[in-house]
Each structure stands twice: as C-alpha cells, then as structure tokens.
C-alpha positions in Angstrom: 160.3 123.5 122.3 158.4 120.3 122.8 155.6 122.2 124.5 155.3 124.7 121.6 155.2 121.8 119.1 152.4 120.1 121.2 150.4 123.4 121.3 150.8 123.9 117.6 149.8 120.3 116.9 146.6 120.7 119.0 145.7 123.9 117.3 146.2 122.4 113.9 144.1 119.4 114.8 141.2 121.6 116.0 141.4 123.7 112.8 141.6 120.6 110.6 138.7 118.9 112.2 136.5 122.0 112.0 137.3 122.5 108.4 136.9 118.9 107.4 134.3 117.5 109.8 132.2 114.9 108.1 128.5 115.6 108.2 126.9 112.2 108.8 123.3 111.5 107.8 120.7 111.4 110.6 120.4 108.0 112.3 117.5 106.1 110.7 117.0 103.8 113.8 114.3 105.8 115.6 112.2 106.1 112.5 112.6 102.4 111.7 111.8 101.3 115.3 108.8 103.6 115.5 107.0 101.8 112.7 106.5 105.1 110.9 108.6 104.0 107.9 106.9 101.7 105.4 110.1 101.1 103.5 110.8 97.5 102.5 114.5 96.6 102.1 115.9 94.5 99.4 119.1 93.8 101.3 120.2 94.1 105.0 123.9 94.3 105.6 125.0 93.7 109.2 128.1 95.6 110.2 129.3 98.9 108.8 133.0 98.1 108.9 135.4 97.9 106.0 133.5 95.1 104.2 129.9 96.0 105.2 130.1 99.6 104.2 131.6 98.8 100.8 129.0 96.1 100.2 126.2 98.5 101.1 127.6 101.2 98.9 128.0 98.8 95.9 124.4 97.5 96.3 123.1 101.1 96.5 124.4 101.8 93.0 121.2 100.0 91.8 118.8 102.9 92.2 115.7 100.7 92.6 117.1 98.8 95.6 116.7 99.8 99.2 119.6 98.9 101.4 119.6 98.8 105.2 123.1 99.0 106.8 123.2 98.0 110.5 126.0 99.0 112.9 126.2 98.4 116.6 128.3 101.5 117.2 127.7 105.1 116.3 129.5 107.8 114.3 133.3 107.7 114.7 134.8 110.6 116.6 136.3 113.5 114.7 139.7 112.5 116.0 139.5 109.4 113.8 140.3 111.6 110.8 143.8 112.2 112.2 145.8 109.0 111.9 148.2 109.9 114.8 145.2 110.0 117.2 144.0 106.5 116.4 144.9 105.3 119.9 142.4 107.7 121.5 139.7 105.3 120.6 141.2 102.4 122.5 139.2 101.1 125.5 136.3 103.6 124.8 132.8 103.2 123.4 134.4 103.0 120.0 136.3 99.8 120.8 134.8 96.3 121.2 137.6 95.7 123.8 138.1 92.0 122.8 140.6 89.9 124.7 142.6 87.0 123.5 142.1 83.5 125.0 144.7 82.3 127.5 147.6 80.5 126.0 150.3 78.5 127.8 153.3 80.6 126.5 151.8 84.0 125.8 151.1 87.3 127.6 152.4 86.1 131.0 153.0 89.6 132.1 149.5 90.9 131.3 146.5 91.1 133.5 144.7 87.7 133.3 147.4 86.6 130.8 145.1 88.1 128.1 146.0 90.7 125.4 143.6 93.5 124.4 142.7 93.2 120.7 141.2 96.6 119.6 138.3 96.3 117.1 136.2 99.3 115.9 132.7 99.6 117.2 131.6 102.5 115.0 130.8 103.4 111.4 133.8 102.3 109.4 134.6 99.6 112.0 138.3 99.0 112.6 139.2 101.1 109.5 138.2 104.1 111.6 140.9 103.3 114.2 143.7 101.7 112.2 147.3 102.7 112.0 147.4 103.3 108.2 148.4 99.7 107.4 146.9 97.7 104.5 147.8 94.0 104.4 146.0 91.4 102.5 145.6 87.8 103.8 148.1 85.3 102.5 147.5 83.1 99.5 147.8 80.0 101.7 145.0 81.1 104.0 142.6 81.8 101.2 143.4 78.5 99.5 142.9 76.6 102.7 139.5 78.2 103.2 138.5 76.9 99.7 139.9 73.5 100.5 137.7 73.4 103.6 134.6 74.0 101.6 134.4 77.8 101.1 133.9 77.6 97.4 134.9 80.9 95.7 137.2 82.0 98.5 140.5 80.7 97.0 143.2 83.4 96.4 142.7 83.4 92.7 139.0 83.9 93.1 139.2 86.9 95.5 142.2 88.5 93.9 140.1 90.3 91.2 138.1 92.0 94.0 141.2 93.1 95.8 142.4 94.6 92.5 139.0 96.2 91.8 138.9 97.9 95.2 142.5 99.2 95.2 144.1 102.4 93.9 147.7 101.5 94.3 150.0 104.5 93.5 153.3 102.8 92.8 153.4 99.7 90.5 157.1 100.3 89.5 158.4 98.4 92.5 155.5 96.1 93.0 153.8 93.5 90.8 151.2 95.3 88.8 149.4 92.1 88.1 148.1 91.9 91.7 147.3 95.6 92.2 144.6 97.9 90.9 144.7 101.6 90.2 141.0 102.6 89.8 139.5 101.5 93.1 138.2 103.7 96.0 140.9 102.5 98.5 144.2 104.4 98.0 147.3 102.6 99.0 150.9 103.9 98.7 154.4 103.0 99.9 156.1 105.2 102.4 158.4 107.5 100.6 160.4 109.1 103.5 163.4 107.0 104.8 163.4 106.5 108.5 166.8 105.9 110.3 165.0 103.4 112.6 163.9 101.4 109.5 167.4 101.3 108.2 168.6 99.9 111.5 165.8 97.3 111.6 166.7 96.3 108.0 170.4 95.8 108.9 169.5 93.7 111.9 167.1 91.6 109.8 169.7 91.0 107.1 172.2 90.0 109.8 169.7 87.5 111.1 169.0 86.1 107.7 165.4 87.5 107.6 164.6 88.6 104.0 162.7 91.7 103.1 159.4 91.1 101.2 157.8 93.5 98.9 154.3 92.3 99.9 153.1 89.7 102.4 150.4 88.2 100.1 153.0 86.5 97.9 153.7 82.8 98.2 156.8 83.4 100.4 155.5 85.2 103.4 158.2 84.7 106.0 160.2 87.9 106.4 159.5 91.6 106.9 158.1 94.4 104.9 158.1 98.2 104.9 154.6 99.3 105.8 152.5 100.7 103.0 149.4 102.8 103.4 147.4 106.0 103.2 144.7 106.5 105.8 141.2 105.8 104.4 138.2 104.8 106.5 136.0 102.1 105.0 133.1 104.4 105.9 134.3 107.4 103.9 136.2 105.7 101.1 
C-alpha cells in the first residue's frame, strides 16, 4: 500500500509540475556583461529573496524606472513548487549551506559541533525552500533595533508594512488590527486537527507552557500552532 501511495504521489508531482511550471524570463546577465545593453538603472536591488524580490516589484510599478535585481543563485527547481519536497534543496546548489558558530553547550553530537542552517541561494531565496511557516519578528527585537540607532525600524513603524503585504484569511481568532487582507502574501491558520498537535498541547499545558495565538505579541514565551500557505517571494 505504501509503495502504491508513493508511486501515485510521484505521478501527481510530475503532472502538477508540467501543468504549472513557471516560465522564468531569460537571464539578463550575459547581455549586461557583454556591454551590448545601454540601459541605465535607477535602482539596483541586491538579493532576490523575500525582501529583494518584493522591493524590486514595488519599484517597477513606476513605469519610467529601470530596476536591476541581482541574485547569486539561479531559477529555483520545479520541485520548490511542492511544499513537501522542500528538503530536496538542502545541501545542493540552491542552498548557501551556512553553518553555525561553535558554542559551548550546543550541537555536541554534530560534525564539528556546528549545525547546518539552510538558506536559499536562488530566485525567491529562502521562501523557495521554506516549510510553509510565516512568523514575524518579535516586537521586542524591532524596538531594540530602533533603540540601537536604526530609526524607523521600531515595531510600530514596520507594522503597517507587514499589514500591507499580508492577505490573512482568518481574523476571527486573531487580532485584525495587526493583520492585513489585501496584500500579495496569503497566510492562513491550519484548519485540520492533528492528533500529534493535541498531544503536544496537552503536554505543554501540563508543563505550564501557554499557547500563543501569534509570536509577535508582547508575550512571546509559549507555543503556537503553525500558520501558513506556501508562497514564494519570487512568485507572490
């Protein structure tokens, strides 16, 4: 039975990819390096990850501006369109293969006592190899950045941009004041109960660990149910 399911899954994946394959534009790099192009760019955005791709897209809304978006990696693999296959990109050309620094009490069982931190080296960046999770930074971190001299990076300053970029599908259980519903990035809570989650919830309650609706609130110590719908920053 397991083998039949595996075969059906592979066939479905092939059919899905062929039917929905993204046709990326031709790489402009050879033309640019050859000197044939006389285009002058108004803005150069370095990195076509979640942030860079969106910034370039926003800037390109001004028809008179020429935008150059630079990315170290190439087009993401077709498998990146299937969330369950995100791990296929690990330790490949699509992964920067970053390693953590050695710490006294961490990763003692790993090679060199370092942990692999996967980061996307392709169009879409890490959004092309994520696990369908969307988590904002904490209010404390943003406010600390502003206190350190990063004017305009406090939580209340960046919140309007989070709201603008988000299309949150369920504001009945979540604070609508911190969520948007008209942005390009669709985010939704999981709707199917998982027995494993119920077990984790009971264990957390027993240990006094509260459930949080969202981690970006002032009280961030606890656990949450993951929320997310797969969207690549490159295609959103």
